[in-house]
Each structure stands twice: as structure tokens, then as C-alpha cells.
Kinemage of the C-alpha trace (Angstrom):
@kinemage 1
@onewidth
@group {chain A} dominant
@subgroup {mainchain}
@vectorlist {calphas} color= white
{ca unk a 1} P -32.146 -18.470 -19.341
{ca unk a 2} L -30.594 -19.971 -21.974
{ca unk a 3} L -32.295 -22.006 -24.516
{ca unk a 4} L -31.140 -24.823 -26.788
{ca unk a 5} L -31.290 -24.759 -30.471
{ca unk a 6} L -33.637 -27.515 -30.421
{ca unk a 7} L -35.945 -26.095 -27.320
{ca unk a 8} L -36.017 -22.758 -29.163
{ca unk a 9} L -37.512 -24.704 -32.478
{ca unk a 10} L -39.718 -26.119 -30.329
{ca unk a 11} L -41.459 -23.302 -28.634
{ca unk a 12} L -41.461 -21.271 -32.092
{ca unk a 13} L -43.389 -24.046 -33.660
{ca unk a 14} L -45.648 -24.272 -30.740
{ca unk a 15} L -46.680 -20.866 -31.183
{ca unk a 16} L -46.967 -21.146 -34.723
{ca unk a 17} L -49.455 -23.841 -34.327
{ca unk a 18} L -51.506 -22.093 -31.949
{ca unk a 19} L -51.328 -19.101 -34.077
{ca unk a 20} L -52.872 -20.973 -36.726
{ca unk a 21} L -55.411 -22.826 -34.390
{ca unk a 22} L -56.540 -19.080 -33.335
{ca unk a 23} L -56.724 -18.054 -36.694
{ca unk a 24} L -59.148 -20.711 -37.835
{ca unk a 25} L -61.510 -21.208 -35.070
{ca unk a 26} L -62.154 -17.169 -34.810
{ca unk a 27} L -62.371 -16.846 -38.712
{ca unk a 28} L -64.307 -19.953 -39.005
{ca unk a 29} L -68.030 -19.362 -38.608
{ca unk a 30} L -68.578 -21.208 -35.640
{ca unk a 31} L -71.180 -20.681 -32.653
{ca unk a 32} L -69.180 -19.310 -29.669
{ca unk a 33} L -70.942 -21.400 -27.031
{ca unk a 34} L -69.879 -22.747 -23.632
{ca unk a 35} L -68.165 -25.305 -25.036
{ca unk a 36} L -66.317 -23.751 -27.400
{ca unk a 37} L -64.854 -21.490 -24.924
{ca unk a 38} L -64.089 -24.615 -22.995
{ca unk a 39} L -61.643 -25.867 -25.884
{ca unk a 40} L -60.344 -22.356 -26.346
{ca unk a 41} L -59.547 -22.113 -22.712
{ca unk a 42} L -57.947 -25.814 -22.452
{ca unk a 43} L -55.924 -25.567 -25.652
{ca unk a 44} L -54.618 -22.113 -24.351
{ca unk a 45} L -53.313 -24.198 -21.072
{ca unk a 46} L -51.825 -26.734 -23.389
{ca unk a 47} L -49.731 -24.473 -25.081
{ca unk a 48} L -48.651 -22.831 -21.627
{ca unk a 49} L -47.812 -26.010 -20.376
{ca unk a 50} L -45.388 -27.050 -23.229
{ca unk a 51} L -43.876 -23.222 -23.160
{ca unk a 52} L -43.072 -23.638 -19.194
{ca unk a 53} L -41.964 -27.332 -19.772
{ca unk a 54} L -39.714 -26.091 -22.369
{ca unk a 55} L -38.574 -22.740 -20.668
{ca unk a 56} L -38.498 -23.196 -17.044
{ca unk a 57} L -37.782 -27.184 -16.697
{ca unk a 58} L -35.024 -26.763 -19.569
{ca unk a 59} L -34.046 -23.928 -18.886
{ca unk a 60} L -30.403 -25.344 -18.039
{ca unk a 61} L -27.919 -26.883 -20.706
{ca unk a 62} L -29.759 -30.085 -22.000
{ca unk a 63} L -27.839 -33.352 -21.349
{ca unk a 64} L -28.917 -35.593 -24.517
{ca unk a 65} L -28.137 -38.876 -22.628
{ca unk a 66} L -30.347 -38.624 -19.921
{ca unk a 67} L -33.127 -40.432 -21.042
{ca unk a 68} L -35.800 -38.648 -18.789
{ca unk a 69} L -35.377 -35.485 -20.579
{ca unk a 70} L -36.721 -36.478 -23.968
{ca unk a 71} L -39.753 -38.361 -22.676
{ca unk a 72} L -40.795 -35.394 -21.049
{ca unk a 73} L -40.546 -32.999 -24.058
{ca unk a 74} L -42.651 -36.092 -25.839
{ca unk a 75} L -44.947 -35.856 -23.238
{ca unk a 76} L -45.765 -31.961 -23.376
{ca unk a 77} L -45.550 -32.282 -26.980
{ca unk a 78} L -48.186 -35.620 -27.082
{ca unk a 79} L -50.180 -33.438 -24.307
{ca unk a 80} L -50.415 -29.804 -26.525
{ca unk a 81} L -51.316 -31.729 -29.997
{ca unk a 82} L -53.880 -34.350 -28.317
{ca unk a 83} L -55.485 -31.318 -26.308
{ca unk a 84} L -55.548 -28.823 -29.393
{ca unk a 85} L -57.487 -32.130 -31.444
{ca unk a 86} L -59.744 -32.041 -28.588
{ca unk a 87} L -60.205 -28.539 -28.442
{ca unk a 88} L -61.203 -28.078 -32.526
{ca unk a 89} L -63.490 -31.118 -31.871
{ca unk a 90} L -65.158 -29.787 -29.151
{ca unk a 91} L -65.445 -25.843 -31.205
{ca unk a 92} L -66.741 -27.976 -34.204
{ca unk a 93} L -69.374 -30.616 -33.244
{ca unk a 94} L -68.767 -32.039 -29.616
{ca unk a 95} L -71.687 -34.241 -29.130
{ca unk a 96} L -71.687 -33.555 -25.123
{ca unk a 97} L -72.727 -30.468 -23.054
{ca unk a 98} L -70.326 -28.340 -21.396
{ca unk a 99} L -70.230 -29.929 -17.582
{ca unk a 100} L -68.948 -33.320 -19.082
{ca unk a 101} L -66.595 -31.456 -21.533
{ca unk a 102} L -65.109 -29.687 -18.450
{ca unk a 103} L -64.749 -32.962 -16.639
{ca unk a 104} L -63.050 -34.640 -19.715
{ca unk a 105} L -60.470 -31.626 -20.208
{ca unk a 106} L -59.460 -31.220 -16.287
{ca unk a 107} L -58.847 -34.900 -16.594
{ca unk a 108} L -56.676 -34.821 -19.298
{ca unk a 109} L -54.801 -32.000 -18.229
{ca unk a 110} L -54.449 -33.217 -14.611
{ca unk a 111} L -52.950 -36.709 -15.899
{ca unk a 112} L -50.511 -34.847 -18.126
{ca unk a 113} L -49.306 -32.651 -15.704
{ca unk a 114} L -48.888 -35.200 -13.351
{ca unk a 115} L -46.574 -37.009 -15.428
{ca unk a 116} L -44.503 -34.275 -16.402
{ca unk a 117} L -44.150 -32.933 -12.596
{ca unk a 118} L -43.149 -36.699 -11.958
{ca unk a 119} L -40.347 -36.598 -14.845
{ca unk a 120} L -39.434 -33.424 -13.597
{ca unk a 121} L -38.959 -35.047 -9.433
{ca unk a 122} L -37.442 -38.108 -11.005
{ca unk a 123} L -34.632 -36.093 -13.403
{ca unk a 124} L -33.941 -34.161 -10.450
{ca unk a 125} L -33.414 -37.029 -8.018
{ca unk a 126} L -30.692 -38.380 -10.926
{ca unk a 127} L -29.003 -34.993 -10.926
{ca unk a 128} L -28.646 -34.909 -6.853
{ca unk a 129} L -27.468 -38.682 -7.140
{ca unk a 130} L -24.516 -37.870 -9.887
{ca unk a 131} L -23.770 -34.665 -7.702
{ca unk a 132} L -23.444 -36.402 -4.645
{ca unk a 133} L -21.536 -39.796 -6.287
{ca unk a 134} L -19.300 -37.095 -7.767
{ca unk a 135} L -18.431 -35.370 -4.419
{ca unk a 136} L -18.048 -38.632 -3.130
{ca unk a 137} L -15.478 -39.890 -5.323
{ca unk a 138} L -13.223 -36.635 -5.164
{ca unk a 139} L -11.214 -37.229 -2.239
{ca unk a 140} L -9.745 -39.917 -3.347
{ca unk a 141} L -9.010 -38.292 -6.671
{ca unk a 142} L -7.756 -35.355 -5.232
{ca unk a 143} L -5.414 -37.344 -2.955
{ca unk a 144} L -3.455 -39.117 -5.360
{ca unk a 145} L -3.295 -35.907 -7.445
{ca unk a 146} L -1.381 -34.444 -4.480
{ca unk a 147} L 0.842 -37.258 -4.130
{ca unk a 148} L 1.777 -37.224 -8.035
{ca unk a 149} L 2.553 -33.728 -7.491
{ca unk a 150} L 5.414 -34.749 -5.157
{ca unk a 151} L 8.618 -33.984 -6.925
{ca unk a 152} L 11.745 -35.589 -5.046
{ca unk a 153} L 15.659 -36.658 -6.148
{ca unk a 154} L 15.406 -39.426 -3.064
{ca unk a 155} L 14.802 -42.541 -5.040
{ca unk a 156} L 13.778 -44.280 -1.798
{ca unk a 157} L 11.193 -41.773 -1.053
{ca unk a 158} L 9.905 -41.495 -4.533
{ca unk a 159} L 9.403 -45.098 -4.859
{ca unk a 160} L 7.567 -44.720 -1.307
{ca unk a 161} L 5.189 -42.152 -2.648
{ca unk a 162} L 4.493 -43.716 -5.920
{ca unk a 163} L 3.628 -46.978 -3.744
{ca unk a 164} L 1.328 -44.743 -1.473
{ca unk a 165} L -0.623 -43.198 -4.994
{ca unk a 166} L -0.914 -46.845 -5.885
{ca unk a 167} L -2.883 -47.611 -2.528
{ca unk a 168} L -4.605 -44.499 -3.145
{ca unk a 169} L -5.659 -45.042 -6.711
{ca unk a 170} L -6.745 -48.639 -5.655
{ca unk a 171} L -9.056 -47.651 -2.598
{ca unk a 172} L -12.425 -47.536 -2.315
{ca unk a 173} L -13.655 -44.780 -4.316
{ca unk a 174} L -16.875 -43.761 -2.515
{ca unk a 175} L -16.813 -42.132 1.028
{ca unk a 176} L -19.019 -42.045 4.236
{ca unk a 177} L -19.803 -39.556 6.688
{ca unk a 178} L -18.587 -41.748 9.539
{ca unk a 179} L -15.046 -41.329 7.552
{ca unk a 180} L -15.043 -37.426 8.031
{ca unk a 181} L -12.560 -37.324 10.818
{ca unk a 182} L -10.426 -39.592 9.336
{ca unk a 183} L -10.548 -38.274 5.878
{ca unk a 184} L -9.316 -35.126 7.126
{ca unk a 185} L -6.489 -36.511 9.346
{ca unk a 186} L -5.374 -38.405 6.107
{ca unk a 187} L -6.002 -35.407 4.118
{ca unk a 188} L -3.716 -33.446 6.418
{ca unk a 189} L -0.840 -35.651 6.561
{ca unk a 190} L -0.818 -35.782 2.721
{ca unk a 191} L -0.702 -31.461 2.782
{ca unk a 192} L 2.071 -32.174 5.267
{ca unk a 193} L 3.868 -34.676 3.144
{ca unk a 194} L 3.879 -32.834 0.007
{ca unk a 195} L 4.755 -29.432 1.889
{ca unk a 196} L 8.064 -31.408 3.890
{ca unk a 197} L 9.187 -33.490 0.764
{ca unk a 198} L 12.837 -31.969 0.652
{ca unk a 199} L 13.150 -33.246 3.928
{ca unk a 200} L 13.717 -37.115 3.045
{ca unk a 201} L 13.845 -38.638 6.357
{ca unk a 202} L 10.808 -36.669 7.922
{ca unk a 203} L 9.203 -37.260 4.368
{ca unk a 204} L 9.491 -41.245 4.878
{ca unk a 205} L 7.856 -41.007 8.373
{ca unk a 206} L 5.009 -39.090 7.101
{ca unk a 207} L 4.471 -41.497 4.189
{ca unk a 208} L 4.274 -44.593 6.765
{ca unk a 209} L 1.680 -42.326 8.737
{ca unk a 210} L -0.122 -41.806 5.320
{ca unk a 211} L -0.322 -45.333 4.693
{ca unk a 212} L -1.517 -46.047 8.098
{ca unk a 213} L -4.504 -43.368 7.907
{ca unk a 214} L -5.066 -44.676 4.325
{ca unk a 215} L -4.871 -48.302 5.689
{ca unk a 216} L -7.540 -47.534 8.696
{ca unk a 217} L -9.802 -45.548 6.287
{ca unk a 218} L -10.120 -48.544 3.936
{ca unk a 219} L -11.132 -50.958 6.768
{ca unk a 220} L -13.794 -48.291 7.737
{ca unk a 221} L -14.887 -48.127 4.349
{ca unk a 222} L -15.486 -51.538 4.308
{ca unk a 223} L -17.075 -51.823 7.813
{ca unk a 224} L -19.820 -49.111 6.584
{ca unk a 225} L -20.034 -50.473 3.152
{ca unk a 226} L -23.758 -51.783 4.116
{ca unk a 227} L -24.682 -48.865 6.645
{ca unk a 228} L -27.196 -46.168 5.257
{ca unk a 229} L -24.947 -42.821 4.893
{ca unk a 230} L -27.908 -40.633 6.828
{ca unk a 231} L -25.362 -37.297 6.739
{ca unk a 232} L -24.913 -37.967 3.414
{ca unk a 233} L -28.825 -38.456 2.666
{ca unk a 234} L -29.419 -35.243 4.691
{ca unk a 235} L -26.792 -33.256 1.978
{ca unk a 236} L -28.473 -34.976 -0.864
{ca unk a 237} L -31.831 -32.947 0.214
{ca unk a 238} L -32.718 -30.185 -2.568
{ca unk a 239} L -35.503 -27.919 -3.250
{ca unk a 240} L -36.651 -29.987 -5.680
{ca unk a 241} L -39.912 -30.857 -3.587
{ca unk a 242} L -40.679 -27.424 -3.099
{ca unk a 243} L -40.434 -26.588 -6.849
{ca unk a 244} L -42.680 -29.423 -7.844
{ca unk a 245} L -44.863 -28.602 -5.198
{ca unk a 246} L -44.848 -25.144 -6.103
{ca unk a 247} L -45.404 -26.205 -10.021
{ca unk a 248} L -47.968 -28.276 -9.022
{ca unk a 249} L -49.718 -25.591 -6.990
{ca unk a 250} L -49.845 -23.097 -10.125
{ca unk a 251} L -51.140 -26.162 -12.399
{ca unk a 252} L -54.316 -26.562 -9.748
{ca unk a 253} L -54.397 -22.717 -9.716
{ca unk a 254} L -54.510 -22.739 -13.392
{ca unk a 255} L -57.306 -25.339 -13.992
{ca unk a 256} L -59.261 -23.830 -11.242
{ca unk a 257} L -59.452 -20.285 -12.654
{ca unk a 258} L -60.311 -22.013 -15.770
{ca unk a 259} L -63.169 -23.473 -14.001
{ca unk a 260} L -64.439 -20.759 -12.612
{ca unk a 261} L -63.858 -18.543 -15.505
{ca unk a 262} L -66.073 -21.122 -17.127
{ca unk a 263} L -68.758 -21.161 -14.347
{ca unk a 264} L -69.173 -17.456 -13.536
{ca unk a 265} L -68.178 -15.800 -17.002
{ca unk a 266} L -68.402 -18.390 -19.628
{ca unk a 267} L -71.346 -20.390 -19.034
{ca unk a 268} L -73.912 -17.312 -18.058
{ca unk a 269} L -72.660 -15.186 -21.096
{ca unk a 270} L -73.426 -18.064 -23.135
{ca unk a 271} L -76.665 -18.636 -21.580
{ca unk a 272} L -77.083 -14.621 -21.923
{ca unk a 273} L -76.693 -15.097 -25.366
{ca unk a 274} L -79.018 -17.663 -26.129
{ca unk a 275} L -81.413 -15.649 -24.111
{ca unk a 276} L -80.849 -12.637 -26.218
{ca unk a 277} L -81.443 -14.722 -29.646
{ca unk a 278} L -84.532 -16.023 -28.254
{ca unk a 279} L -85.847 -12.623 -27.559
{ca unk a 280} L -84.654 -11.431 -31.132
{ca unk a 281} L -86.421 -14.517 -32.573
{ca unk a 282} L -89.992 -12.920 -30.599
{ca unk a 283} L -89.480 -16.592 -28.413
{ca unk a 284} L -90.918 -14.039 -25.329
{ca unk a 285} L -91.736 -17.289 -23.256
{ca unk a 286} L -88.505 -19.374 -23.669
{ca unk a 287} L -86.679 -15.597 -23.573
{ca unk a 288} L -87.878 -14.772 -20.202
{ca unk a 289} L -87.437 -18.179 -18.524
{ca unk a 290} L -83.643 -18.176 -19.991
{ca unk a 291} L -83.482 -14.648 -18.297
{ca unk a 292} L -84.615 -15.980 -15.123
{ca unk a 293} L -82.186 -18.759 -14.867
{ca unk a 294} L -79.396 -16.298 -14.947
{ca unk a 295} L -81.250 -13.718 -13.119
{ca unk a 296} L -78.213 -11.160 -11.477
{ca unk a 297} L -76.066 -11.455 -14.421
{ca unk a 298} L -75.824 -7.995 -16.905
{ca unk a 299} L -79.140 -6.760 -17.493
{ca unk a 300} L -81.111 -9.934 -17.429
{ca unk a 301} L -83.556 -8.208 -15.053
{ca unk a 302} L -84.157 -5.374 -17.476
{ca unk a 303} L -84.329 -7.759 -20.387
{ca unk a 304} L -87.378 -9.442 -18.388
{ca unk a 305} L -89.021 -6.072 -17.725
{ca unk a 306} L -88.318 -5.536 -21.550
{ca unk a 307} L -89.955 -8.870 -22.664
{ca unk a 308} L -92.687 -7.951 -20.160
{ca unk a 309} L -93.385 -4.571 -21.670
{ca unk a 310} L -93.196 -6.287 -25.474
{ca unk a 311} L -96.050 -7.946 -24.254
{ca unk a 312} L -98.280 -5.720 -22.702
{ca unk a 313} L -97.939 -3.757 -25.565
{ca unk a 314} L -98.931 -6.352 -28.017
{ca unk a 315} L -101.684 -7.048 -25.725
{ca unk a 316} L -102.770 -3.367 -25.459
{ca unk a 317} L -102.339 -3.038 -29.475
{ca unk a 318} L -105.112 -6.090 -29.347
{ca unk a 319} L -107.475 -4.200 -27.358
{ca unk a 320} L -106.874 -1.044 -29.225
{ca unk a 321} L -108.344 -2.954 -32.276
{ca unk a 322} L -111.246 -4.306 -30.543
{ca unk a 323} L -111.916 -0.488 -28.776
{ca unk a 324} L -111.615 0.434 -32.369
{ca unk a 325} L -114.181 -1.975 -34.172
{ca unk a 326} L -117.036 -1.366 -31.214
{ca unk a 327} L -116.242 -4.753 -29.553
{ca unk a 328} L -116.311 -3.266 -26.259
{ca unk a 329} L -116.788 -6.034 -23.614
{ca unk a 330} L -113.918 -8.271 -25.321
{ca unk a 331} L -111.660 -4.772 -25.451
{ca unk a 332} L -112.726 -4.156 -21.576
{ca unk a 333} L -111.667 -8.012 -20.604
{ca unk a 334} L -108.106 -7.356 -21.954
{ca unk a 335} L -108.080 -3.767 -20.681
{ca unk a 336} L -108.446 -4.839 -17.387
{ca unk a 337} L -105.557 -7.585 -17.292
{ca unk a 338} L -103.295 -4.518 -18.546
{ca unk a 339} L -103.667 -2.621 -14.861
{ca unk a 340} L -102.078 0.464 -15.316
{ca unk a 341} L -99.722 -0.157 -18.665
{ca unk a 342} L -100.736 3.065 -20.369
{ca unk a 343} L -104.030 4.653 -20.449
{ca unk a 344} L -105.625 0.865 -19.969
{ca unk a 345} L -107.936 2.506 -17.396
{ca unk a 346} L -109.002 5.006 -18.812
{ca unk a 347} L -109.990 2.884 -21.712
{ca unk a 348} L -112.167 1.179 -19.487
{ca unk a 349} L -113.719 4.350 -18.243
{ca unk a 350} L -114.559 5.156 -21.631
{ca unk a 351} L -115.877 1.978 -22.526
{ca unk a 352} L -118.244 2.212 -19.440
{ca unk a 353} L -119.012 5.771 -19.973
{ca unk a 354} L -120.515 4.463 -23.587
{ca unk a 355} L -122.174 1.732 -22.020
{ca unk a 356} L -123.888 3.553 -19.183
{ca unk a 357} L -126.837 5.416 -18.373
{ca unk a 358} L -127.206 8.831 -18.682
{ca unk a 359} L -126.690 9.715 -15.302
{ca unk a 360} L -124.070 7.346 -14.343
{ca unk a 361} L -120.163 7.745 -15.164
{ca unk a 362} L -117.423 6.201 -14.829
{ca unk a 363} L -114.314 7.750 -13.429
{ca unk a 364} L -110.933 6.022 -11.692
{ca unk a 365} L -110.845 2.599 -10.295
{ca unk a 366} L -110.498 0.880 -7.072
{ca unk a 367} L -109.310 -2.613 -6.433
{ca unk a 368} L -108.941 -2.954 -10.022
{ca unk a 369} L -112.850 -2.426 -10.871
{ca unk a 370} L -113.620 0.960 -12.508
{ca unk a 371} L -115.759 3.263 -10.192
{ca unk a 372} L -119.488 3.907 -11.178
{ca unk a 373} L -120.626 7.322 -10.197
{ca unk a 374} L -123.879 8.797 -9.836
{ca unk a 375} L -124.044 12.493 -11.417
{ca unk a 376} L -125.377 14.665 -8.653
{ca unk a 377} L -125.571 18.159 -10.143
{ca unk a 378} L -123.161 20.031 -13.112
{ca unk a 379} L -122.240 23.071 -13.025
{ca unk a 380} L -120.648 25.606 -15.705
{ca unk a 381} L -116.997 24.032 -15.325
{ca unk a 382} L -117.593 21.293 -12.851
{ca unk a 383} L -119.505 18.478 -11.999
{ca unk a 384} L -120.565 16.726 -8.283
{ca unk a 385} L -120.344 13.149 -7.742
{ca unk a 386} L -121.001 10.692 -5.553
{ca unk a 387} L -120.443 6.671 -5.721
{ca unk a 388} L -123.515 4.679 -7.037
{ca unk a 389} L -122.869 2.548 -4.420
{ca unk a 390} L -120.895 1.958 -1.352
{ca unk a 391} L -116.847 0.973 -2.198
{ca unk a 392} L -116.037 -0.454 1.381
{ca unk a 393} L -117.439 -1.219 4.435
{ca unk a 394} L -115.533 1.158 7.299
{ca unk a 395} L -115.811 2.635 10.592
{ca unk a 396} L -116.225 6.428 10.816
{ca unk a 397} L -112.910 6.567 13.132
{ca unk a 398} L -111.196 4.120 14.890
{ca unk a 399} L -111.356 4.430 18.331
{ca unk a 400} L -114.640 5.201 20.579
{ca unk a 401} L -114.507 8.949 20.872
{ca unk a 402} L -116.386 12.284 20.205
{ca unk a 403} L -115.170 12.709 16.856
{ca unk a 404} L -116.175 14.743 14.049
{ca unk a 405} L -115.359 14.765 9.932
{ca unk a 406} L -112.381 17.042 10.494
{ca unk a 407} L -110.850 14.308 13.047
{ca unk a 408} L -112.138 10.824 11.581
{ca unk a 409} L -109.566 8.349 10.028
{ca unk a 410} L -111.960 8.108 7.452
{ca unk a 411} L -111.405 11.402 6.336
{ca unk a 412} L -107.489 10.468 6.105
{ca unk a 413} L -107.933 7.566 4.193
{ca unk a 414} L -110.430 8.943 1.662
{ca unk a 415} L -107.741 11.719 1.106
{ca unk a 416} L -104.471 9.803 1.686
{ca unk a 417} L -105.166 6.066 0.413
{ca unk a 418} L -108.263 6.152 -1.637
{ca unk a 419} L -107.408 8.995 -3.854
{ca unk a 420} L -103.833 6.986 -4.823
{ca unk a 421} L -106.380 4.691 -6.915
{ca unk a 422} L -106.811 7.430 -9.351
{ca unk a 423} L -104.112 8.285 -12.035
{ca unk a 424} L -102.043 11.618 -11.786
{ca unk a 425} L -104.167 13.411 -14.803
{ca unk a 426} L -107.287 12.241 -12.354
{ca unk a 427} L -106.158 13.477 -9.313
{ca unk a 428} L -105.209 16.711 -10.937
{ca unk a 429} L -109.039 16.710 -12.266
{ca unk a 430} L -110.561 16.540 -8.752
{ca unk a 431} L -111.410 19.938 -7.213
{ca unk a 432} L -110.455 20.924 -3.476
{ca unk a 433} L -113.936 21.534 -1.728
{ca unk a 434} L -114.832 23.368 1.494
{ca unk a 435} L -116.317 20.885 3.904
{ca unk a 436} L -116.777 23.269 6.987
{ca unk a 437} L -113.446 23.457 8.592
{ca unk a 438} L -111.451 21.846 5.889
{ca unk a 439} L -110.472 21.718 2.428
{ca unk a 440} L -111.013 17.920 1.043
{ca unk a 441} L -110.767 16.397 -2.381
{ca unk a 442} L -112.719 13.475 -1.362
{ca unk a 443} L -115.154 13.766 1.009
{ca unk a 444} L -118.577 12.687 2.364
{ca unk a 445} L -121.902 14.613 1.667
{ca unk a 446} L -123.555 15.747 4.818
{ca unk a 447} L -127.330 15.084 5.745
{ca unk a 448} L -128.598 19.127 4.486
{ca unk a 449} L -126.645 18.530 1.265
{ca unk a 450} L -128.514 14.625 0.477
{ca unk a 451} L -131.690 15.966 1.477
{ca unk a 452} L -131.358 19.214 -0.906
{ca unk a 453} L -129.784 16.908 -3.506
{ca unk a 454} L -132.972 14.080 -2.914
{ca unk a 455} L -135.408 16.761 -4.504
{ca unk a 456} L -133.772 15.791 -7.989
{ca unk a 457} L -131.561 12.850 -7.683
{ca unk a 458} L -132.095 9.290 -5.910
{ca unk a 459} L -129.572 8.198 -3.503
{ca unk a 460} L -131.206 4.917 -3.016
{ca unk a 461} L -128.501 1.937 -2.631
{ca unk a 462} L -128.369 -1.306 -0.939
{ca unk a 463} L -126.774 -0.664 2.406
{ca unk a 464} L -126.332 1.976 4.940
{ca unk a 465} L -123.989 4.640 4.367
{ca unk a 466} L -122.025 7.448 6.488
{ca unk a 467} L -122.535 10.958 5.670
{ca unk a 468} L -120.178 13.645 7.635
{ca unk a 469} L -122.898 15.406 9.771
{ca unk a 470} L -122.366 14.771 13.506
{ca unk a 471} L -124.846 13.750 16.034
{ca unk a 472} L -124.673 13.918 19.763
{ca unk a 473} L -121.882 11.439 20.598
{ca unk a 474} L -122.303 10.179 17.146
{ca unk a 475} L -122.397 10.511 13.017
{ca unk a 476} L -125.796 10.446 11.312
{ca unk a 477} L -125.957 8.027 8.194
{ca unk a 478} L -128.469 7.220 5.694
{ca unk a 479} L -130.566 4.138 4.956
{ca unk a 480} L -130.767 2.021 2.105
{ca unk a 481} L -133.812 3.877 1.300
{ca unk a 482} L -132.851 7.355 1.702
{ca unk a 483} L -133.681 7.940 5.248
{ca unk a 484} L -131.460 9.934 7.387
{ca unk a 485} L -130.977 8.611 10.598
{ca unk a 486} L -130.753 11.885 12.651
{ca unk a 487} L -129.635 10.276 16.138
{ca unk a 488} L -126.718 9.035 14.438
{ca unk a 489} L -124.542 5.878 15.040
{ca unk a 490} L -121.732 4.870 17.245
{ca unk a 491} L -118.335 5.933 15.077
{ca unk a 492} L -116.717 2.385 15.362
{ca unk a 493} L -119.400 0.771 13.716
{ca unk a 494} L -118.760 -0.404 9.858
{ca unk a 495} L -120.960 1.149 7.421
{ca unk a 496} L -121.003 1.917 3.708
{ca unk a 497} L -118.709 4.541 2.282
{ca unk a 498} L -119.957 6.652 -0.560
{ca unk a 499} L -117.024 8.952 -1.748
{ca unk a 500} L -118.045 12.021 -3.543
{ca unk a 501} L -116.082 14.628 -5.444
{ca unk a 502} L -115.847 17.293 -7.300
{ca unk a 503} L -114.220 17.076 -10.834
{ca unk a 504} L -113.493 20.005 -13.438
{ca unk a 505} L -114.944 20.077 -16.676
{ca unk a 506} L -112.209 22.158 -18.200
């Protein structure tokens, strides 16, 4: 594709200006906000527009006398300068948010694109019109050239041919599709005359035929003077419409891609940068809200969890200061809100143990509450515990049937669900104990074990509670006053559950 000198200078100048623009905006200490990137993208779009206008639109030799070509260049330059100036303003101190900024840039870009495409369409129609006119008048010119080329020594024939040439010269230069057959015959007759000019007698007859056909052609021209030439209009059609449509689609696609990039990349990235800035300045509540709004973008979820951990660590540090200062009630209130964070549950146990009576210790939690245990007996390296009170009301098993401790749903719940209330270290501290036919970590005391331990320890509580001892078609239980009911009760009734555990002291 060949460019004129003016086109090359214009293209080079636009690239130089955009290079200067890039250098200034990226070296200047400007915040790269959404509005900043909108300005940059549309300045780039303006550069692409003027480049395509110069290269594609003016890829053919430019006719300086065709007025539409010059305004098209000016329009492209006006858009480039206007958009670049607007972009600089947007990057430095534009007063509006990104959404109205996006709309303003889209409207400006669309308006100038439509003007440039319209000028292109008008220029194409002029080109085709000139081409069509040239094709219409060339027939008469060719006829005259053919007649002027005839050479003869016959004076009368030469005079007749000269008269024919003058008649052709002053004939209607415009043709019509309806004249196609007559003009074909006329052209054939002239060709025959040129070929047979050496035979004067025959040539004179051909001159008469040419004169007749020329007259008929001119009369038909007058007849079709005001009639629209549909055949010529069809021939005049070009692919300009397809080219303009393609250019329009490309323009819309470019704007769509810019909009899509802004909405899916630039805006979320800018919001992400703002959220990171809030996090770095320890504005945790605002940062959490900012990351929540773009949840799913990059590592926003991880940042939210990071903030939660930071806040938990701060609360934990506050609780540790209170713990070390002996302010146990205030400390335990904070530790309770921390859940499983660090060793908060262990701290709660330590505080409760420091505040408890000699036969009560705290070990593990259930439903977020520390569990108080009564010390039943201590051996060399282990301790037997039972909860001070019932931790729940549950049936011994779920179905009416003859059941034992080994097959009960209560045993399953204690050793599969309740035990998960303890930390991993605490679970490792709980020892497995033989309870008859099974080994369990968490179990219920038998009536015999209770009666033996009751000699030195009180089991009094506020409600009835299950043992693991079987009666006839039932399970024995204890009253609130330490009385064992030997006849038992139905296994599906709800009674208090007081788990027992052996814990290692090593």
C-alpha cells in the first residue's frame, strides 16, 4: 500500500504525539485509577482511528481537488487531538466517576467514527459516479476516434466521413442501457466502414448506414433522457456498503472490547488496588467491605481471610495481656469469642481451672462452653473424670429394642460426635478404656463403678442420668440424689448424659 508524502508525515506525527503522551502520563506521579485507564484506552483508540483513516482510507492516490478527502483527514485529526486532550484531563483531574467518563468517551468516539465512515461512503459514491460518467461518454469518443482514423483518396468519401465525425462529436455523450442494441449495431457499422474504406462505393453505402444508426441512437437518447437508467444503476453498485458495514462493525467491536476490558479488568483491578491500600493502612473494616464487593476477583477471598486472621490475632493479643495481668473474667470473655483460634480454648480451660475448686477441672468445650469435670480418682499417670452435670438430654438408643451399652446409639454419639468437641491434642490425651466388650475413649459409668466411687465422691446433680448397666429389657439410671434405679427405664426416654473419661497425666 503506497502512501503519499502528506499521509506519511501525518501518520508519523500522530505516532510521535502518542509516544510523547505515553512518556508523560507514565512518568508523571499519577494514580492509575479506572478513569486513568479509560482515558488511556480511548486515546489509543483515537490513534488507531487516525492511523486506519490515513492507511486504509487513503491507501490509494489522493486527488487533492476532491473536497471530501481533506475534511476526512481533518475530522480524524480533530478527533485525535480532542480525545488526547480529554484523556489527559481524565488522567490528571477528571471530576466524574468511571461510569459517566466511559459514556462520554463512547459518545465522542461513536460520533467521530460515524462522521468519518459517512465521509468515506460519500467519497466512494463520487468515485463511482465519475467512473460511471466516464464509461458512458467513452462510446462516443471511441466512435469519433475510429472515424478520424480512416484515410482515403476519394474526396467525396473523405467529406462524408468528416461529416459523420462531426455528427458523432455533437451527439449526446451520455448513453443509456436501453441503447445497448442500437449502439452495438452502430459500433459494428463503424468497424465495417474502417475495414472497407478502400472500396469507395461500398464505403459510401456504409456511411449512410452509420448516419442512419447515429440518428436513431440520438433520437433514442432524447426519448430516454428523463428515464432512470436502472441497468446502469445496478452496474454502478459497488462493495462500498459492505466495506463501510465492516468498518462500522470493527469500530463497535473495538469500543465493546474497551468497555468489556474496563468492566471486567480495569474496574475490578482498580477496586482491588484500593482494597489493598486500605489493608496496608490497617483500615480493616473498610478493606473487608471493599474485598467483599469484588469477591471472586484474584485472591479477594484470601485477603478477606487474611484480615479475619489479623483481627483475631489482635483480639488474641489483647486477651493474652489480660490473662498475663490476672484479669481472668475480661480475658475469658475475649477468648470465648475467638473459638478455635490458636490456643483460646486451652486458655479458657486454664482460667477455669485456676478459678475452680480443688475437685473440679475444665477440659474441652461443648457447644462453645467449657466442660467442667469432677475428679473421681487419680492414679500414677492418669485421672478418671466425669462431667459435673449432664451435658445433654438424650435417649440411650433410638429404637425400642433390647439393647446393651455396646450396641447403643448413645455410645456411638459419645465416641464419634461428642469427642470431636476436643482439640487434637486433647483427644490424644484421652485414654481408651475397657468397658466390657468394647474399648471406648468416652463412656458412661456402670452402677457398680458408681457405688464404689460414691464412698468418697458425691455424684449429686440436678437431674436423672444414664449409666451403662443393663436391667431386664431396660437400662439402669441414677437419680439426682445418687440413687441407682435397678429396674431401669425404657431406652428411648431422654435422660441426662454424664460422659466419663480417663485422661493421661504424662
